[in-house]
All heavy atoms as TSV, in Angstrom:
chain	resi	resn	atom	element	x	y	z
A	1	MET	N	N	-93.328	45.907	-78.711
A	1	MET	CA	C	-93.411	45.902	-80.150
A	1	MET	C	C	-94.496	46.861	-80.651
A	1	MET	O	O	-94.385	47.402	-81.722
A	1	MET	CB	C	-93.685	44.477	-80.624
A	1	MET	CG	C	-93.573	44.328	-82.100
A	1	MET	SD	S	-91.960	44.759	-82.709
A	1	MET	CE	C	-91.491	43.319	-83.527
A	2	ILE	N	N	-95.533	47.070	-79.875
A	2	ILE	CA	C	-96.624	47.943	-80.314
A	2	ILE	C	C	-96.324	49.420	-80.045
A	2	ILE	O	O	-96.871	50.295	-80.713
A	2	ILE	CB	C	-97.950	47.518	-79.645
A	2	ILE	CG1	C	-99.136	48.250	-80.287
A	2	ILE	CG2	C	-97.962	47.861	-78.194
A	2	ILE	CD1	C	-100.033	47.348	-81.003
A	3	ILE	N	N	-95.439	49.690	-79.084
A	3	ILE	CA	C	-95.121	51.087	-78.733
A	3	ILE	C	C	-94.535	51.861	-79.920
A	3	ILE	O	O	-94.962	52.997	-80.157
A	3	ILE	CB	C	-94.164	51.128	-77.525
A	3	ILE	CG1	C	-94.796	50.437	-76.346
A	3	ILE	CG2	C	-93.743	52.547	-77.222
A	3	ILE	CD1	C	-95.460	51.292	-75.333
A	4	PRO	N	N	-93.583	51.325	-80.671
A	4	PRO	CA	C	-93.074	52.101	-81.824
A	4	PRO	C	C	-94.142	52.413	-82.873
A	4	PRO	O	O	-94.111	53.488	-83.480
A	4	PRO	CB	C	-91.990	51.196	-82.406
A	4	PRO	CG	C	-91.560	50.336	-81.279
A	4	PRO	CD	C	-92.796	50.121	-80.462
A	5	ILE	N	N	-95.088	51.513	-83.057
A	5	ILE	CA	C	-96.156	51.760	-84.020
A	5	ILE	C	C	-97.041	52.902	-83.533
A	5	ILE	O	O	-97.392	53.809	-84.304
A	5	ILE	CB	C	-96.986	50.472	-84.243
A	5	ILE	CG1	C	-96.108	49.394	-84.874
A	5	ILE	CG2	C	-98.217	50.756	-85.095
A	5	ILE	CD1	C	-96.732	48.026	-84.907
A	6	ILE	N	N	-97.383	52.892	-82.247
A	6	ILE	CA	C	-98.184	53.967	-81.667
A	6	ILE	C	C	-97.426	55.291	-81.764
A	6	ILE	O	O	-98.000	56.333	-82.070
A	6	ILE	CB	C	-98.557	53.640	-80.216
A	6	ILE	CG1	C	-99.467	52.407	-80.158
A	6	ILE	CG2	C	-99.245	54.821	-79.551
A	6	ILE	CD1	C	-99.726	51.893	-78.765
A	7	GLN	N	N	-96.134	55.236	-81.515
A	7	GLN	CA	C	-95.306	56.440	-81.568
A	7	GLN	C	C	-95.268	57.034	-82.987
A	7	GLN	O	O	-95.321	58.252	-83.153
A	7	GLN	CB	C	-93.903	56.124	-81.088
A	7	GLN	CG	C	-93.198	57.289	-80.476
A	7	GLN	CD	C	-91.931	56.872	-79.773
A	7	GLN	OE1	O	-91.486	55.727	-79.883
A	7	GLN	NE2	N	-91.348	57.796	-79.061
A	8	VAL	N	N	-95.208	56.201	-83.987
A	8	VAL	CA	C	-95.220	56.681	-85.374
A	8	VAL	C	C	-96.565	57.324	-85.703
A	8	VAL	O	O	-96.619	58.399	-86.319
A	8	VAL	CB	C	-94.893	55.530	-86.351
A	8	VAL	CG1	C	-95.178	55.932	-87.786
A	8	VAL	CG2	C	-93.461	55.093	-86.188
A	9	VAL	N	N	-97.647	56.711	-85.275
A	9	VAL	CA	C	-98.982	57.264	-85.524
A	9	VAL	C	C	-99.129	58.615	-84.825
A	9	VAL	O	O	-99.616	59.589	-85.424
A	9	VAL	CB	C	-100.084	56.275	-85.068
A	9	VAL	CG1	C	-101.452	56.929	-85.098
A	9	VAL	CG2	C	-100.058	55.026	-85.918
A	10	VAL	N	N	-98.687	58.697	-83.574
A	10	VAL	CA	C	-98.761	59.958	-82.832
A	10	VAL	C	C	-97.892	61.024	-83.512
A	10	VAL	O	O	-98.294	62.186	-83.623
A	10	VAL	CB	C	-98.347	59.754	-81.354
A	10	VAL	CG1	C	-98.173	61.075	-80.632
A	10	VAL	CG2	C	-99.371	58.898	-80.634
A	11	ALA	N	N	-96.724	60.649	-83.988
A	11	ALA	CA	C	-95.845	61.602	-84.671
A	11	ALA	C	C	-96.493	62.138	-85.944
A	11	ALA	O	O	-96.426	63.345	-86.227
A	11	ALA	CB	C	-94.508	60.944	-84.991
A	12	ILE	N	N	-97.139	61.277	-86.708
A	12	ILE	CA	C	-97.821	61.718	-87.934
A	12	ILE	C	C	-98.965	62.666	-87.607
A	12	ILE	O	O	-99.137	63.705	-88.252
A	12	ILE	CB	C	-98.302	60.495	-88.746
A	12	ILE	CG1	C	-97.093	59.740	-89.300
A	12	ILE	CG2	C	-99.248	60.923	-89.863
A	12	ILE	CD1	C	-97.432	58.404	-89.905
A	13	LEU	N	N	-99.741	62.330	-86.570
A	13	LEU	CA	C	-100.830	63.208	-86.147
A	13	LEU	C	C	-100.303	64.556	-85.669
A	13	LEU	O	O	-100.892	65.608	-85.948
A	13	LEU	CB	C	-101.664	62.544	-85.052
A	13	LEU	CG	C	-102.501	61.345	-85.481
A	13	LEU	CD1	C	-103.147	60.686	-84.270
A	13	LEU	CD2	C	-103.548	61.772	-86.489
A	14	LEU	N	N	-99.179	64.534	-84.959
A	14	LEU	CA	C	-98.556	65.776	-84.501
A	14	LEU	C	C	-98.138	66.650	-85.666
A	14	LEU	O	O	-98.352	67.870	-85.662
A	14	LEU	CB	C	-97.329	65.455	-83.648
A	14	LEU	CG	C	-97.486	65.574	-82.141
A	14	LEU	CD1	C	-96.232	65.092	-81.437
A	14	LEU	CD2	C	-97.838	66.948	-81.726
A	15	ILE	N	N	-97.539	66.055	-86.664
A	15	ILE	CA	C	-97.122	66.806	-87.849
A	15	ILE	C	C	-98.331	67.452	-88.514
A	15	ILE	O	O	-98.302	68.626	-88.892
A	15	ILE	CB	C	-96.362	65.889	-88.830
A	15	ILE	CG1	C	-95.009	65.488	-88.231
A	15	ILE	CG2	C	-96.173	66.563	-90.181
A	15	ILE	CD1	C	-94.307	64.377	-88.975
A	16	ILE	N	N	-99.403	66.701	-88.650
A	16	ILE	CA	C	-100.619	67.238	-89.284
A	16	ILE	C	C	-101.182	68.400	-88.476
A	16	ILE	O	O	-101.542	69.444	-89.031
A	16	ILE	CB	C	-101.666	66.119	-89.464
A	16	ILE	CG1	C	-101.180	65.114	-90.511
A	16	ILE	CG2	C	-103.026	66.690	-89.850
A	16	ILE	CD1	C	-101.992	63.848	-90.577
A	17	LEU	N	N	-101.253	68.240	-87.147
A	17	LEU	CA	C	-101.799	69.303	-86.311
A	17	LEU	C	C	-100.933	70.555	-86.337
A	17	LEU	O	O	-101.453	71.683	-86.349
A	17	LEU	CB	C	-101.965	68.814	-84.868
A	17	LEU	CG	C	-103.109	67.844	-84.630
A	17	LEU	CD1	C	-103.106	67.359	-83.195
A	17	LEU	CD2	C	-104.439	68.494	-84.965
A	18	ILE	N	N	-99.630	70.392	-86.361
A	18	ILE	CA	C	-98.735	71.552	-86.412
A	18	ILE	C	C	-98.891	72.282	-87.738
A	18	ILE	O	O	-98.908	73.512	-87.794
A	18	ILE	CB	C	-97.283	71.123	-86.155
A	18	ILE	CG1	C	-97.129	70.704	-84.687
A	18	ILE	CG2	C	-96.309	72.232	-86.499
A	18	ILE	CD1	C	-95.827	70.048	-84.359
A	19	ILE	N	N	-99.044	71.549	-88.815
A	19	ILE	CA	C	-99.231	72.172	-90.124
A	19	ILE	C	C	-100.570	72.919	-90.181
A	19	ILE	O	O	-100.674	73.977	-90.817
A	19	ILE	CB	C	-99.130	71.125	-91.248
A	19	ILE	CG1	C	-97.683	70.653	-91.367
A	19	ILE	CG2	C	-99.623	71.674	-92.570
A	19	ILE	CD1	C	-97.489	69.495	-92.315
A	20	LEU	N	N	-101.587	72.399	-89.502
A	20	LEU	CA	C	-102.910	73.026	-89.524
A	20	LEU	C	C	-102.981	74.321	-88.716
A	20	LEU	O	O	-103.903	75.117	-88.904
A	20	LEU	CB	C	-103.958	72.062	-88.978
A	20	LEU	CG	C	-104.365	70.923	-89.892
A	20	LEU	CD1	C	-105.348	70.010	-89.175
A	20	LEU	CD2	C	-104.985	71.454	-91.170
A	21	GLN	N	N	-102.035	74.536	-87.820
A	21	GLN	CA	C	-102.094	75.725	-86.979
A	21	GLN	C	C	-101.877	76.980	-87.798
A	21	GLN	O	O	-101.280	76.963	-88.865
A	21	GLN	CB	C	-101.078	75.622	-85.846
A	21	GLN	CG	C	-101.503	74.603	-84.820
A	21	GLN	CD	C	-100.629	74.634	-83.597
A	21	GLN	OE1	O	-99.929	75.589	-83.350
A	21	GLN	NE2	N	-100.675	73.565	-82.840
A	22	GLU	N	N	-102.342	78.083	-87.253
A	22	GLU	CA	C	-102.286	79.366	-87.941
A	22	GLU	C	C	-100.861	79.757	-88.284
A	22	GLU	O	O	-99.968	79.714	-87.453
A	22	GLU	CB	C	-102.914	80.433	-87.049
A	22	GLU	CG	C	-102.987	81.775	-87.689
A	22	GLU	CD	C	-103.615	82.787	-86.769
A	22	GLU	OE1	O	-104.067	82.421	-85.685
A	22	GLU	OE2	O	-103.630	83.958	-87.156
A	23	ARG	N	N	-100.664	80.183	-89.505
A	23	ARG	CA	C	-99.317	80.519	-89.979
A	23	ARG	C	C	-98.795	81.818	-89.401
A	23	ARG	O	O	-97.607	82.001	-89.265
A	23	ARG	CB	C	-99.310	80.599	-91.499
A	23	ARG	CG	C	-99.630	79.271	-92.122
A	23	ARG	CD	C	-99.273	79.290	-93.591
A	23	ARG	NE	N	-99.741	78.070	-94.239
A	23	ARG	CZ	C	-99.060	76.947	-94.271
A	23	ARG	NH1	N	-97.910	76.871	-93.678
A	23	ARG	NH2	N	-99.539	75.893	-94.875
A	24	SER	N	N	-99.646	82.751	-89.034
A	24	SER	CA	C	-99.180	84.050	-88.540
A	24	SER	C	C	-98.762	84.005	-87.077
A	24	SER	O	O	-98.375	85.027	-86.529
A	24	SER	CB	C	-100.263	85.103	-88.733
A	24	SER	OG	O	-101.362	84.818	-87.896
A	25	ALA	N	N	-98.820	82.865	-86.453
A	25	ALA	CA	C	-98.482	82.777	-85.038
A	25	ALA	C	C	-96.980	82.718	-84.802
A	25	ALA	O	O	-96.532	82.878	-83.670
A	25	ALA	CB	C	-99.142	81.548	-84.421
A	26	GLY	N	N	-96.185	82.538	-85.824
A	26	GLY	CA	C	-94.750	82.391	-85.642
A	26	GLY	C	C	-93.978	83.655	-85.927
A	26	GLY	O	O	-94.382	84.762	-85.574
A	27	LEU	N	N	-92.856	83.513	-86.587
A	27	LEU	CA	C	-91.976	84.633	-86.871
A	27	LEU	C	C	-92.501	85.573	-87.939
A	27	LEU	O	O	-91.926	86.634	-88.147
A	27	LEU	CB	C	-90.597	84.103	-87.288
A	27	LEU	CG	C	-89.785	83.445	-86.199
A	27	LEU	CD1	C	-88.498	82.891	-86.776
A	27	LEU	CD2	C	-89.468	84.427	-85.096
A	28	SER	N	N	-93.584	85.217	-88.583
A	28	SER	CA	C	-94.094	86.083	-89.652
A	28	SER	C	C	-94.545	87.438	-89.126
A	28	SER	O	O	-94.618	88.403	-89.877
A	28	SER	CB	C	-95.234	85.407	-90.400
A	28	SER	OG	O	-96.341	85.217	-89.551
A	29	THR	N	N	-94.863	87.541	-87.823
A	29	THR	CA	C	-95.250	88.825	-87.257
A	29	THR	C	C	-94.091	89.811	-87.267
A	29	THR	O	O	-94.305	91.012	-87.267
A	29	THR	CB	C	-95.786	88.666	-85.828
A	29	THR	OG1	O	-94.804	88.014	-85.024
A	29	THR	CG2	C	-97.063	87.864	-85.798
A	30	LEU	N	N	-92.877	89.303	-87.279
A	30	LEU	CA	C	-91.715	90.195	-87.341
A	30	LEU	C	C	-91.566	90.835	-88.713
A	30	LEU	O	O	-90.952	91.886	-88.863
A	30	LEU	CB	C	-90.434	89.421	-87.011
A	30	LEU	CG	C	-90.286	88.902	-85.590
A	30	LEU	CD1	C	-89.025	88.057	-85.483
A	30	LEU	CD2	C	-90.254	90.034	-84.611
A	31	PHE	N	N	-92.101	90.204	-89.721
A	31	PHE	CA	C	-91.926	90.669	-91.096
A	31	PHE	C	C	-93.219	91.219	-91.690
A	31	PHE	O	O	-93.530	90.997	-92.851
A	31	PHE	CB	C	-91.388	89.536	-91.967
A	31	PHE	CG	C	-90.104	88.971	-91.448
A	31	PHE	CD1	C	-90.080	87.709	-90.887
A	31	PHE	CD2	C	-88.931	89.701	-91.507
A	31	PHE	CE1	C	-88.901	87.179	-90.390
A	31	PHE	CE2	C	-87.753	89.184	-91.016
A	31	PHE	CZ	C	-87.731	87.926	-90.460
A	32	GLY	N	N	-93.990	91.925	-90.885
A	32	GLY	CA	C	-95.172	92.603	-91.412
A	32	GLY	C	C	-96.477	91.881	-91.213
A	32	GLY	O	O	-97.478	92.262	-91.801
A	33	GLY	N	N	-96.500	90.869	-90.403
A	33	GLY	CA	C	-97.756	90.173	-90.127
A	33	GLY	C	C	-98.585	90.957	-89.132
A	33	GLY	O	O	-98.344	92.138	-88.875
A	34	GLU	N	N	-99.575	90.352	-88.554
A	34	GLU	CA	C	-100.400	91.026	-87.559
A	34	GLU	C	C	-99.540	91.440	-86.377
A	34	GLU	O	O	-98.655	90.722	-85.954
A	34	GLU	CB	C	-101.530	90.098	-87.106
A	34	GLU	CG	C	-102.541	89.811	-88.195
A	34	GLU	CD	C	-103.649	88.915	-87.703
A	34	GLU	OE1	O	-103.769	88.723	-86.488
A	34	GLU	OE2	O	-104.396	88.411	-88.546
A	35	SER	N	N	-99.857	92.593	-85.800
A	35	SER	CA	C	-99.004	93.130	-84.745
A	35	SER	C	C	-99.436	92.721	-83.340
A	35	SER	O	O	-98.795	93.096	-82.376
A	35	SER	CB	C	-98.958	94.652	-84.839
A	35	SER	OG	O	-100.268	95.170	-84.666
A	36	GLY	N	N	-100.526	92.005	-83.194
A	36	GLY	CA	C	-101.005	91.619	-81.868
A	36	GLY	C	C	-100.141	90.537	-81.249
A	36	GLY	O	O	-99.682	89.623	-81.909
A	37	PHE	N	N	-99.912	90.658	-79.941
A	37	PHE	CA	C	-99.111	89.659	-79.256
A	37	PHE	C	C	-99.971	88.542	-78.688
A	37	PHE	O	O	-99.518	87.439	-78.496
A	37	PHE	CB	C	-98.316	90.299	-78.110
A	37	PHE	CG	C	-97.196	91.161	-78.593
A	37	PHE	CD1	C	-97.284	92.529	-78.539
A	37	PHE	CD2	C	-96.059	90.588	-79.128
A	37	PHE	CE1	C	-96.255	93.319	-78.984
A	37	PHE	CE2	C	-95.020	91.362	-79.587
A	37	PHE	CZ	C	-95.119	92.742	-79.510
A	38	TYR	N	N	-101.217	88.848	-78.394
A	38	TYR	CA	C	-102.095	87.861	-77.767
A	38	TYR	C	C	-103.347	87.696	-78.605
A	38	TYR	O	O	-103.956	88.668	-79.029
A	38	TYR	CB	C	-102.472	88.312	-76.353
A	38	TYR	CG	C	-103.346	87.325	-75.640
A	38	TYR	CD1	C	-102.815	86.151	-75.116
A	38	TYR	CD2	C	-104.701	87.538	-75.509
A	38	TYR	CE1	C	-103.610	85.234	-74.469
A	38	TYR	CE2	C	-105.505	86.633	-74.859
A	38	TYR	CZ	C	-104.957	85.490	-74.345
A	38	TYR	OH	O	-105.746	84.572	-73.708
A	39	GLN	N	N	-103.707	86.455	-78.822
A	39	GLN	CA	C	-104.909	86.175	-79.595
A	39	GLN	C	C	-105.686	85.084	-78.889
A	39	GLN	O	O	-105.123	84.058	-78.502
A	39	GLN	CB	C	-104.524	85.713	-80.997
A	39	GLN	CG	C	-105.698	85.343	-81.849
A	39	GLN	CD	C	-105.266	84.814	-83.203
A	39	GLN	OE1	O	-104.088	84.731	-83.490
A	39	GLN	NE2	N	-106.219	84.439	-84.009
A	40	THR	N	N	-106.966	85.306	-78.721
A	40	THR	CA	C	-107.816	84.306	-78.092
A	40	THR	C	C	-108.126	83.215	-79.092
A	40	THR	O	O	-108.537	83.490	-80.220
A	40	THR	CB	C	-109.132	84.946	-77.622
A	40	THR	OG1	O	-108.822	86.025	-76.746
A	40	THR	CG2	C	-109.983	83.934	-76.881
A	41	ARG	N	N	-107.914	81.981	-78.684
A	41	ARG	CA	C	-108.212	80.855	-79.562
A	41	ARG	C	C	-109.654	80.424	-79.334
A	41	ARG	O	O	-110.082	80.253	-78.201
A	41	ARG	CB	C	-107.262	79.698	-79.272
A	41	ARG	CG	C	-105.856	79.987	-79.696
A	41	ARG	CD	C	-104.940	78.819	-79.350
A	41	ARG	NE	N	-103.641	79.001	-79.931
A	41	ARG	CZ	C	-102.659	79.671	-79.358
A	41	ARG	NH1	N	-102.859	80.211	-78.187
A	41	ARG	NH2	N	-101.494	79.796	-79.944
A	42	ARG	N	N	-110.365	80.209	-80.424
A	42	ARG	CA	C	-111.759	79.807	-80.324
A	42	ARG	C	C	-112.041	78.688	-81.306
A	42	ARG	O	O	-111.385	78.568	-82.323
A	42	ARG	CB	C	-112.669	80.993	-80.670
A	42	ARG	CG	C	-112.537	82.140	-79.717
A	42	ARG	CD	C	-113.500	83.235	-80.081
A	42	ARG	NE	N	-113.261	84.373	-79.228
A	42	ARG	CZ	C	-113.347	85.617	-79.607
A	42	ARG	NH1	N	-113.680	85.893	-80.852
A	42	ARG	NH2	N	-113.117	86.593	-78.769
A	43	GLY	N	N	-113.038	77.896	-80.988
A	43	GLY	CA	C	-113.533	76.876	-81.905
A	43	GLY	C	C	-112.503	75.831	-82.281
A	43	GLY	O	O	-111.816	75.256	-81.437
A	44	VAL	N	N	-112.388	75.605	-83.579
A	44	VAL	CA	C	-111.502	74.570	-84.103
A	44	VAL	C	C	-110.043	74.888	-83.787
A	44	VAL	O	O	-109.255	73.994	-83.504
A	44	VAL	CB	C	-111.713	74.419	-85.632
A	44	VAL	CG1	C	-110.724	73.427	-86.220
A	44	VAL	CG2	C	-113.133	73.984	-85.924
A	45	GLU	N	N	-109.701	76.187	-83.823
A	45	GLU	CA	C	-108.325	76.577	-83.534
A	45	GLU	C	C	-107.913	76.157	-82.118
A	45	GLU	O	O	-106.800	75.690	-81.895
A	45	GLU	CB	C	-108.188	78.094	-83.695
A	45	GLU	CG	C	-106.771	78.576	-83.529
A	45	GLU	CD	C	-106.668	80.081	-83.689
A	45	GLU	OE1	O	-107.687	80.736	-83.984
A	45	GLU	OE2	O	-105.556	80.599	-83.515
A	46	LYS	N	N	-108.831	76.286	-81.168
A	46	LYS	CA	C	-108.546	75.882	-79.788
A	46	LYS	C	C	-108.418	74.364	-79.681
A	46	LYS	O	O	-107.547	73.855	-78.976
A	46	LYS	CB	C	-109.644	76.390	-78.862
A	46	LYS	CG	C	-109.357	76.134	-77.402
A	46	LYS	CD	C	-110.385	76.789	-76.518
A	46	LYS	CE	C	-110.032	76.581	-75.069
A	46	LYS	NZ	N	-110.992	77.233	-74.179
A	47	ILE	N	N	-109.266	73.647	-80.394
A	47	ILE	CA	C	-109.211	72.179	-80.386
A	47	ILE	C	C	-107.878	71.703	-80.958
A	47	ILE	O	O	-107.238	70.801	-80.399
A	47	ILE	CB	C	-110.395	71.582	-81.164
A	47	ILE	CG1	C	-111.705	71.868	-80.439
A	47	ILE	CG2	C	-110.215	70.083	-81.378
A	47	ILE	CD1	C	-112.942	71.544	-81.241
A	48	VAL	N	N	-107.434	72.306	-82.055
A	48	VAL	CA	C	-106.153	71.927	-82.663
A	48	VAL	C	C	-105.001	72.239	-81.712
A	48	VAL	O	O	-104.089	71.436	-81.542
A	48	VAL	CB	C	-105.972	72.640	-84.027
A	48	VAL	CG1	C	-104.564	72.470	-84.549
A	48	VAL	CG2	C	-106.978	72.119	-85.025
A	49	PHE	N	N	-105.053	73.403	-81.054
A	49	PHE	CA	C	-104.004	73.809	-80.125
A	49	PHE	C	C	-103.898	72.848	-78.938
A	49	PHE	O	O	-102.816	72.346	-78.620
A	49	PHE	CB	C	-104.291	75.236	-79.636
A	49	PHE	CG	C	-103.286	75.752	-78.647
A	49	PHE	CD1	C	-102.022	76.105	-79.055
A	49	PHE	CD2	C	-103.621	75.889	-77.315
A	49	PHE	CE1	C	-101.088	76.597	-78.152
A	49	PHE	CE2	C	-102.704	76.367	-76.401
A	49	PHE	CZ	C	-101.438	76.718	-76.822
A	50	VAL	N	N	-105.037	72.545	-78.306
A	50	VAL	CA	C	-105.037	71.635	-77.145
A	50	VAL	C	C	-104.655	70.223	-77.568
A	50	VAL	O	O	-103.895	69.544	-76.866
A	50	VAL	CB	C	-106.423	71.668	-76.450
A	50	VAL	CG1	C	-106.515	70.603	-75.379
A	50	VAL	CG2	C	-106.684	73.036	-75.865
A	51	SER	N	N	-105.122	69.789	-78.726
A	51	SER	CA	C	-104.771	68.449	-79.220
A	51	SER	C	C	-103.276	68.334	-79.482
A	51	SER	O	O	-102.677	67.289	-79.224
A	51	SER	CB	C	-105.534	68.146	-80.508
A	51	SER	OG	O	-106.909	68.159	-80.279
A	52	THR	N	N	-102.662	69.406	-79.971
A	52	THR	CA	C	-101.222	69.401	-80.207
A	52	THR	C	C	-100.465	69.227	-78.897
A	52	THR	O	O	-99.513	68.449	-78.810
A	52	THR	CB	C	-100.784	70.707	-80.895
A	52	THR	OG1	O	-101.530	70.853	-82.106
A	52	THR	CG2	C	-99.306	70.691	-81.216
A	53	ILE	N	N	-100.905	69.923	-77.865
A	53	ILE	CA	C	-100.255	69.801	-76.556
A	53	ILE	C	C	-100.419	68.389	-76.004
A	53	ILE	O	O	-99.457	67.781	-75.524
A	53	ILE	CB	C	-100.814	70.849	-75.577
A	53	ILE	CG1	C	-100.414	72.248	-76.037
A	53	ILE	CG2	C	-100.321	70.581	-74.156
A	53	ILE	CD1	C	-101.058	73.356	-75.255
A	54	VAL	N	N	-101.626	67.854	-76.085
A	54	VAL	CA	C	-101.888	66.510	-75.557
A	54	VAL	C	C	-101.065	65.468	-76.302
A	54	VAL	O	O	-100.429	64.596	-75.682
A	54	VAL	CB	C	-103.403	66.191	-75.635
A	54	VAL	CG1	C	-103.659	64.713	-75.338
A	54	VAL	CG2	C	-104.178	67.071	-74.680
A	55	LEU	N	N	-101.026	65.546	-77.627
A	55	LEU	CA	C	-100.259	64.570	-78.404
A	55	LEU	C	C	-98.759	64.710	-78.169
A	55	LEU	O	O	-98.031	63.709	-78.201
A	55	LEU	CB	C	-100.570	64.700	-79.897
A	55	LEU	CG	C	-101.876	64.063	-80.352
A	55	LEU	CD1	C	-102.094	64.286	-81.833
A	55	LEU	CD2	C	-101.897	62.580	-80.040
A	56	THR	N	N	-98.298	65.932	-77.908
A	56	THR	CA	C	-96.884	66.120	-77.581
A	56	THR	C	C	-96.536	65.425	-76.278
A	56	THR	O	O	-95.510	64.739	-76.173
A	56	THR	CB	C	-96.545	67.619	-77.494
A	56	THR	OG1	O	-96.866	68.238	-78.732
A	56	THR	CG2	C	-95.082	67.837	-77.178
A	57	VAL	N	N	-97.387	65.563	-75.285
A	57	VAL	CA	C	-97.159	64.903	-73.995
A	57	VAL	C	C	-97.193	63.386	-74.173
A	57	VAL	O	O	-96.352	62.661	-73.633
A	57	VAL	CB	C	-98.195	65.369	-72.949
A	57	VAL	CG1	C	-98.139	64.532	-71.685
A	57	VAL	CG2	C	-97.991	66.848	-72.638
A	58	VAL	N	N	-98.161	62.883	-74.946
A	58	VAL	CA	C	-98.249	61.437	-75.202
A	58	VAL	C	C	-96.988	60.943	-75.904
A	58	VAL	O	O	-96.424	59.894	-75.540
A	58	VAL	CB	C	-99.510	61.103	-76.035
A	58	VAL	CG1	C	-99.478	59.670	-76.529
A	58	VAL	CG2	C	-100.756	61.360	-75.228
A	59	PHE	N	N	-96.509	61.703	-76.886
A	59	PHE	CA	C	-95.300	61.311	-77.618
A	59	PHE	C	C	-94.087	61.242	-76.688
A	59	PHE	O	O	-93.306	60.296	-76.742
A	59	PHE	CB	C	-95.047	62.303	-78.757
A	59	PHE	CG	C	-93.881	61.931	-79.622
A	59	PHE	CD1	C	-94.024	60.990	-80.618
A	59	PHE	CD2	C	-92.642	62.515	-79.435
A	59	PHE	CE1	C	-92.955	60.628	-81.422
A	59	PHE	CE2	C	-91.567	62.168	-80.224
A	59	PHE	CZ	C	-91.717	61.227	-81.227
A	60	VAL	N	N	-93.935	62.237	-75.820
A	60	VAL	CA	C	-92.797	62.249	-74.887
A	60	VAL	C	C	-92.897	61.103	-73.897
A	60	VAL	O	O	-91.900	60.434	-73.603
A	60	VAL	CB	C	-92.712	63.613	-74.168
A	60	VAL	CG1	C	-91.711	63.574	-73.026
A	60	VAL	CG2	C	-92.350	64.709	-75.144
A	61	VAL	N	N	-94.084	60.844	-73.389
A	61	VAL	CA	C	-94.269	59.729	-72.446
A	61	VAL	C	C	-93.934	58.399	-73.118
A	61	VAL	O	O	-93.259	57.542	-72.529
A	61	VAL	CB	C	-95.707	59.724	-71.884
A	61	VAL	CG1	C	-96.019	58.419	-71.160
A	61	VAL	CG2	C	-95.920	60.905	-70.960
A	62	LEU	N	N	-94.373	58.220	-74.353
A	62	LEU	CA	C	-94.049	56.987	-75.073
A	62	LEU	C	C	-92.546	56.867	-75.311
A	62	LEU	O	O	-91.980	55.771	-75.206
A	62	LEU	CB	C	-94.790	56.948	-76.418
A	62	LEU	CG	C	-96.286	56.674	-76.365
A	62	LEU	CD1	C	-96.908	56.861	-77.740
A	62	LEU	CD2	C	-96.564	55.284	-75.836
A	63	ALA	N	N	-91.885	57.977	-75.623
A	63	ALA	CA	C	-90.438	57.944	-75.856
A	63	ALA	C	C	-89.683	57.589	-74.577
A	63	ALA	O	O	-88.763	56.776	-74.601
A	63	ALA	CB	C	-89.968	59.290	-76.381
A	64	VAL	N	N	-90.087	58.175	-73.464
A	64	VAL	CA	C	-89.436	57.864	-72.183
A	64	VAL	C	C	-89.704	56.415	-71.794
A	64	VAL	O	O	-88.800	55.704	-71.333
A	64	VAL	CB	C	-89.916	58.841	-71.087
A	64	VAL	CG1	C	-89.481	58.380	-69.706
A	64	VAL	CG2	C	-89.418	60.239	-71.372
A	65	PHE	N	N	-90.938	55.967	-72.000
A	65	PHE	CA	C	-91.262	54.580	-71.681
A	65	PHE	C	C	-90.441	53.619	-72.526
A	65	PHE	O	O	-89.966	52.588	-72.040
A	65	PHE	CB	C	-92.760	54.328	-71.903
A	65	PHE	CG	C	-93.194	52.941	-71.553
A	65	PHE	CD1	C	-93.301	52.548	-70.230
A	65	PHE	CD2	C	-93.483	52.037	-72.550
A	65	PHE	CE1	C	-93.687	51.263	-69.916
A	65	PHE	CE2	C	-93.860	50.739	-72.234
A	65	PHE	CZ	C	-93.971	50.352	-70.908
A	66	GLU	N	N	-90.239	53.952	-73.788
A	66	GLU	CA	C	-89.448	53.085	-74.681
A	66	GLU	C	C	-87.991	53.067	-74.251
A	66	GLU	O	O	-87.324	52.034	-74.350
A	66	GLU	CB	C	-89.594	53.600	-76.121
A	66	GLU	CG	C	-88.920	52.744	-77.147
A	66	GLU	CD	C	-89.558	51.379	-77.322
A	66	GLU	OE1	O	-90.752	51.230	-77.039
A	66	GLU	OE2	O	-88.851	50.460	-77.769
A	67	LEU	N	N	-87.469	54.192	-73.780
A	67	LEU	CA	C	-86.083	54.240	-73.323
A	67	LEU	C	C	-85.839	53.432	-72.048
A	67	LEU	O	O	-84.784	52.856	-71.857
A	67	LEU	CB	C	-85.657	55.690	-73.084
A	67	LEU	CG	C	-85.364	56.517	-74.326
A	67	LEU	CD1	C	-85.059	57.947	-73.927
A	67	LEU	CD2	C	-84.193	55.929	-75.087
A	68	THR	N	N	-86.832	53.418	-71.167
A	68	THR	CA	C	-86.663	52.719	-69.891
A	68	THR	C	C	-86.971	51.240	-69.984
A	68	THR	O	O	-86.769	50.501	-69.023
A	68	THR	CB	C	-87.577	53.350	-68.811
A	68	THR	OG1	O	-88.940	53.271	-69.237
A	68	THR	CG2	C	-87.178	54.785	-68.565
A	69	ARG	N	N	-87.471	50.793	-71.115
A	69	ARG	CA	C	-87.808	49.385	-71.286
A	69	ARG	C	C	-86.602	48.525	-71.454
A	69	ARG	O	O	-85.601	48.761	-71.942
A	69	ARG	CB	C	-88.713	49.221	-72.500
A	69	ARG	CG	C	-89.927	48.463	-72.202
A	69	ARG	CD	C	-90.899	48.486	-73.340
A	69	ARG	NE	N	-90.285	48.275	-74.637
A	69	ARG	CZ	C	-90.732	47.420	-75.539
A	69	ARG	NH1	N	-91.778	46.716	-75.281
A	69	ARG	NH2	N	-90.170	47.305	-76.704
């Protein structure tokens, strides 16, 4: 019963972290954005990036655990 609640909280946090990420990292480079292919992440940007990966893994693990229950 607690797993779906945790999953909703993780999903909301994931949405927030994805929105906070740099906007020029996506398809905008094709339409006149920065032309660099590689950018070093530093500071808060790196924390947001790593947190997004960690929360994605947590979300998938919770989803698989809920399916096997």
